[in-house]
N, C-alpha and C positions, 0 to 999 in steps of 0.2 A: 396879723403881722403889721408892723409900722416901719416907715423908712426914715432914717436919720443920717444926715451927712452923706447921702448917696450910698449908705451901707445898709444891708439887711440885718435886722435883729429879730430874735424870737422873743415875743412878749410872754412872760410867765403868768401864772394865775393871779398873783398879787398885783399885776399891772405894771411892774417895774421892767425896765429893759433887761432881757435875759442874755443868754450866751450867744455870741456871734455864730451865725450859721456855719462858716468855715470851721470854727472850733468844734461845733456839734458834729459836723460831718466827719471831722478827723477822729473824734471820740468814737463814733459809730464804726468807722473804718478800723480803728485799733481793736475794738471789741470783736468785730467780725474776724479780724486776723487772728486774735487770740483763740476764738472759738474754732477757727479752721486748723490752727496749730494743734489744739487739743484733740480735735477730731482726727487729724492726720496721724498724730502720735498713737491714738487709740487704735486706729485702723491698721497702721503699720505693725503695732504690737500684736494685734490679732492675726494679721497676715503672717508675721514671722513665726508666731506660735503654730499656725497651720503648717508652715513649711519646715518646722524643726522637730515636731513631735515624733515619737517612735512608732513602732509597728502598729500599735492599736489605732493611732490616727496618723496616716502617712503624710509625706511632705506636701501633698496637694490638699490636705485638710479633709480627705475622704476616709471614713472608717473602712479599712479593708486590710485583709491579710492574704497575700498571694504566695503560693508555693508552686514549684515547678510541677507540670502536669505528670511527667513520668519521673518519679523520684530516683529510679535506678540510673538515670542518665547523669544526674548532677549531684555533687557532694553538698548536701544541705543538712545542717544540724536541726533536726525537727524540734528539739527541745526549745529552740529560740523562736519558734513560729507559733504564737498563741492563736487559738481558734481554728488552726488547720486540722482537718479531719480526713482520715483515709477511708475510702469506701471498701466494699467487699472485694473489689478487684485490685486494690492497691493504688488507685488513682487518688492523688491529693486533691481535696476540694477546698474551695475558698469561701469563707464565711464573711460576708460583707453586708451588714445591716443597713448601710446608707449609700448604696451605689445607685447610679442612674442606669437606665435600661435602654440605651440607644439601640442595642443590638436587636431589640424586638422588631424594629422597623414598623412599629405599630402605626406611626404617622411619620411621613418623610422628614419632618423638620422639628417635631416636638417629642419630649419624653416626659416621664413622671419621675419625681424625686422622692424616693421612698425613705421615710424615717424609721419605719418599723422593720423588724427582721424579715428577710425574704428567703425562701427556701432555695437551696442550691441543688441543681439537678445534674446527674450524670447518667450515662446509659451505656449499653453494651452493643456489640455488633448485631445481636439478635433483634434489637429495636430497629436498627437501620434496615435489616433484611425484611422485617414486617412492613415498614413503610414502602420499600421498593417493590415488594410483592403486590401490595394493594394498589400502588400507583400504576404498575404495569398491567394489572388486571383491568383497570379502567382505560388506560391509554394505549395499550398494545394487546388488544384482544386477538384471539385466533382468527376472527373474522370481524370486519367493521360492521357487519349486519347485527352483531351482538350488542352494539352500543344502544343504550336505552334512553340517552338524552345527551345533548350537547350544551356546553357553555361556550359562547363565542365572545372573545375579547377583542377590543379594537386597539390597534397600535397607536401610540402617540409619540410626539417628537421630543421625548426626554433623551438624556444621555444613556449609553448602553447599560450601565450598572443600575441606574434608576429604573429603567424599563424591566430589567431582570428582577428587581425587588417587587415591582408591581405584578409581574407575571407569577412570582412565587405566591403572592397574596391570592391571585385568582386560582392558582392550583388548589390552595386550601379551600377556597369557596366552592370550587367544582367538586372536590372530593367530599365535602360536607354533604352534598346532595347526590353523591354517586353519579356525577356527570363526567363526561370526557371534555377536557378543555382544548379548544382550537382557537386560532386567530383568524381574523377577517381583514383582508386588505393588505397591500404591500407596505413595506417599511424599508427605507433605503440604507439599512445596515449592509446589505449586499447589493451593490449597484448592478451587478451582472445578473442577479436573480433575486429581486426584491421580495418575492413570496417566501423566501427562506426565513426571513425575520431573524429571531434569535438563534435559529439553527445554523446560521452562518458561522457561529463561533462555538456553540455547544452541540452535542449530539442531539438527534431528533427527540422531541418531547412526546411524540405520539406517532402512531402508524396510520392514522386515518385523517390527516390534515386535508387531503385532496378529495375526501369522500363526503364530508358532512353536507355539502350543498346538494348532493344527489339523493338525499334521503328526506324528502319533504314531510314524511309522516312521523319522523322522530322529533320529539319535543326539543325546542331550542330556548335557552335562556341567554339573552343578549346582555353583555357587560360593557358599558361605555367606559371610556378612559376616566371619566369623572368618578364612576363607581369603583374602578380599579385602585385609585389612589386614596380612597377613604380608609380610615382605620377599620380593622376587622372587628366585628362585634362577636359576642359569644355565640350567636346564632350562625355565624359564618365560619366557625372553627370546627374541624372534624373530630368531635369528642369521641365518636365511635372508634376512630383510628387510634386516638390517644389511649383509649382503654385497652386496645389490643397490644400496644407497645409498652404500657406502663409496668407490666410484669418484669420487664428487662430494664427498668429505670429505678432509681431511688433518690431520696433527698436527704439532706442533713438540715435539720431544723435547729437553728442556734438558740431559739427561745427555750427549747426543752432539752437541747444537747442530745438528741436522739437521731439515729438513722432510721428513716421510715420508708416503708413501701408506699408507692404513690396512692393506693386506695385508702391508706390511713390518713392521707394529707388533709389538714384542716383548712387549707387555703384554696381548695379546688375551685370553688365558685366565685372567687374574688377576681376583680379586674386586674389586680396586680399579678396574680398567678396566671391569668390568661395571657398576659404579655410575656411572662417567663416561659410559658409553654410555646408561645409563638417564636420566641428567640431560639428555643431548642429545635423546633420544626424547621426553621430557616437554615440552621446549621446542618441538619440531617439532609435537607434537600440539596445543599451544595455538593454533597458526596454522592447521593443516590440519583439525582435528576440532572443537575447542572454539571455534566461531564464534558470537559473541554475537548474539542476536536484534536485529532492527532497532530496536525500541523502546529497547533498552539503548544501542545506538550513538547514537541521536538524543539520548538523555538525556546521554550523555557529551559530545556535541558542544556542548550547551548550557552545560555546565560550562566547556569550553575557551573558548567565546565570552566567558563572563564573565571568565575569567582574561585573555583577550586584550584586554580593555577598555582596558588601559594602552597608550597610543600607542607606547610604546617596545618593546612586546612583539612579537617576531618569532620564531615557533616554529621556523622552518627553520634559524635560525642560532644558536640558544641551546643551552647545555649544561645539562641539568636533573638534579636529584637528587630521588629519592623517599624520604621518611623515613616508615617504617611503625612505629607504636607498637603493640605487640601488645595484644590484648584483655586488659584488666586483671583479668578474673575468672579468668584462667589462672595466677594466682600460684602455686597449689599444683602445677601441672603442671611437668614437668621443665624448668624454665627458671631456672637459677641466676643468670642475668643480672639478674633482678628484685631480687635480694637487696641490690644496691648502689644501687638507684634511689631517689631522693627523689620520692615521689608528688605533691609539690607543685611539681614543676619538670620541665622537659624538658632541663635543662642536661647531663644524662648523655649526650646525643647529641653534644655539642660536640666532644669529642676524636675521634669517629668522622668528623665532617665535616672536621676539619683533616687527619686521616689520609687521607681519600679525596682531597681536593684535592692533598695532597702526593704521593700515589701516582700520580695521573693527570697531575701537572705542569700543571694548568690550574685555572681558577676557574669555579665554577658561576654561571650567570646567573639561575637560578631554582630554587626547591625547593618540593616539594609535601609536605604533612604529612597522612597518613591515620591516623586513630585513632577508636575508638569513644568516646573520652573528650573531651567538649567542652572541659574544663579544659586538657587536654594540647594540644589543637589551637590554642586561643586563645593560650596562653602561648608556644607555639612561634614565633608570628609576631614576637614581640619578644625572646624569650630566645635564639633560635638565630642570628639574623641576624649578631650580632657575631663569630660563629665563622667566618664565610665570609670569604675573602680580599677579596671585593668589598665586604664590610660592607653598608651600606644600599643598595648598588647591586645586591645579590642580591634578586630579587623573591620574596616569599612568596605561593604560590598554594595555595588549598585550597577545596574545596566544603564549605559549612556545612550542606548538606541532611541529611547523615547525623546530625550532632549535633543539629540541630533536630528531626529525627524522634524521636530517643531521648528528648529532653526533659530528662532528669535523669541523674545519675550512677549511678542504681540498676542500670542494665544492666551497668555495669562490674564489678559484684560478683556478679550473678546469671546473666548470660549469656543467650544466645538462648532457652534453655529457659523463661525467664520470660515470653516473648511468646506470644500465641495464633497460630494458623496464618496468619491474614490479615496480622497485624503482622510475622510472620517473613518472609513472602513480600515484603512491602513493604521490609523491612530489606535483604533480599538484592538487590533491584532497585537500591536506592540504593548498596549496597556495590559491586556490579559496575560500576555507572555511574561511581562515583568511581575505581575501580581502572583501568578502561579509559581514562578521561580522563587520569589521572595518568601512565599508561604512554605516552600520546601525547606528553607534554611532558617525559619523563624518559629518562635514559640509564643511570643507576646507582641502586642501592637500598641504604639502610641499614635493616636490619630484624632480625627474630628468626628464626634458622635453623630453630628447632623449631616455627614457626608456619606453618600451611598457607597463610594469606593472603600472608605474605612470600615463601614458596616459589613460589606461583602468580604473583606479580608478577615474581619473578626469571626464571621460565620465559618469560614474555612478553617481558621485556627481552632474554633470550638469543635468542628467536626474531626479535626486531626487528633485532638485530645479527648474527645467524647465527653465534654462538659459544656454547660451553658456558656455561650461565647463571651459575655461581659466579664467572665472570670479571668480572661487573659488580656484585658484591655484597660488602658488609661485613656480617658478622653479629655481633650483640652477644655471642654465645657464644664467638666467636673469642678475645677477650681472656681470658675466664674459662678456656677450655681451656688457653691458654698458661700462665696463672698456676697452674692446677691441676697441670700437668706440672712446673712449677718447684717447687711445694710438695712434690710426691711425691719429686722428686730430692733436695731438701734433707733430707727426712725419712729417706730411705734412707741418705744419707751421714753424717748427724749421729750422734754417739756420746753426746751429752748428753741424758739422759732428760727434763730440763725443756724443752729446746729441742724435742725430739720431741713432747712433750705440747702445746706451743704450736702447732707445725706441724699436729698432728692436729686441734686445735681450729679452726684456720683452714681446714683442709681441709673439716671438717664445716660451718663457717659458709658456705662458698662452694658447698656442695652438690656437691662434686667427684665424689662417688660416681656422680652422674648420667652422668659421662663416663668412668667406670672402664673401660668396654669399648672406649674409643677408642684 
């Protein structure tokens, strides 16, 4: 470069004075702007296509078809529901070859994104009875002297529902080896009786908790909290128990359009199917093992009675949606869905509501909003109603007890660690009461797949309808995952460095790296 008259010029190959740098920078800026406009137009067109396609690809861009679990309750024209299949018990199944599997709880914060057809599993009460029978054989023996081995898990300082998820995983690990699961050490869920651990909220998980230390000759397998939170491997899954239950289960395979018995299944040894089975097991455990204590049941009934104060409310004939807004202090956790949320509004849930009603080909009669944020919960009552097909005919139901207990929005940013032990216990009582009340009046959930509370709700809904839990759920992450895959494909195909840079920036803004393993 050479300097002339105190101005910078770019000298070209021929040696003549070239274009002035400001002009060149302006030209580059214009080209970049044009590329960005083209990229944005393409992206918005793609996004709008995702949000407007019909039943085969829903408004969230996820290939799914959902029909109400109990068809006799709801007036649905089945001819308008492609891919829906009815099992031998009349339960409608959902065939969705491209859904995520957050409900597996395979890993607390990650999921797999399946592009291939995934089998849909339903079961009968006989399968639940077998699970409960084998669980009680190991954990409620006629005498604790009959126990042939212990698995001892160490409590850790997660939130209540996250600990419950890890305890479920350890239950399966213990049953795989025919061991009896107990816990070692106090946990301050119950300030007045720390040894109670999770039994402060759910009925006892075994009858030998106080005995295992007195039997030194019985083998012990110690399970650290680091071991508990690891994804379950195939070697840690009780396949023997699954084989006992599978005669009372069946699948619909979309690739062959056949209803199969489980032993015919071609997916049995795949990691994908392992996670599907894990999702089913977690749902069954919520019904057979995680039984809420009577005081929580009574508290839930009071909430439902309050909701039922409307003379038009008839729980038995209504179709309900549960909307769970994730704990807002989890912004930094791997949840890219938060990045596009307006924290002064709940309207980001609107498209999910429309997608859900479109997918099930029915209108919701009521919806429940669960959140730790009073602001979110109050706004939802008037912001979300217009998104429902019934409009003002869709009744908003929610318990304000949790919001009143928290008192301010500070909890939304500091989390449960900011509460003392007594306050945390009271918080969890209210949380579980609200959850179980909402489940009673709900059939589907819109929530956060990477959130333990949303997962727990989905498991209970799956148990309620006896099908794999993800079939009743829309996850906020689903749209982000779909968009991240599109951004990745566009980046790979583009030969324009400016376009690549723009795509890379958008990839980073959406935190797509959180799903890079999907």
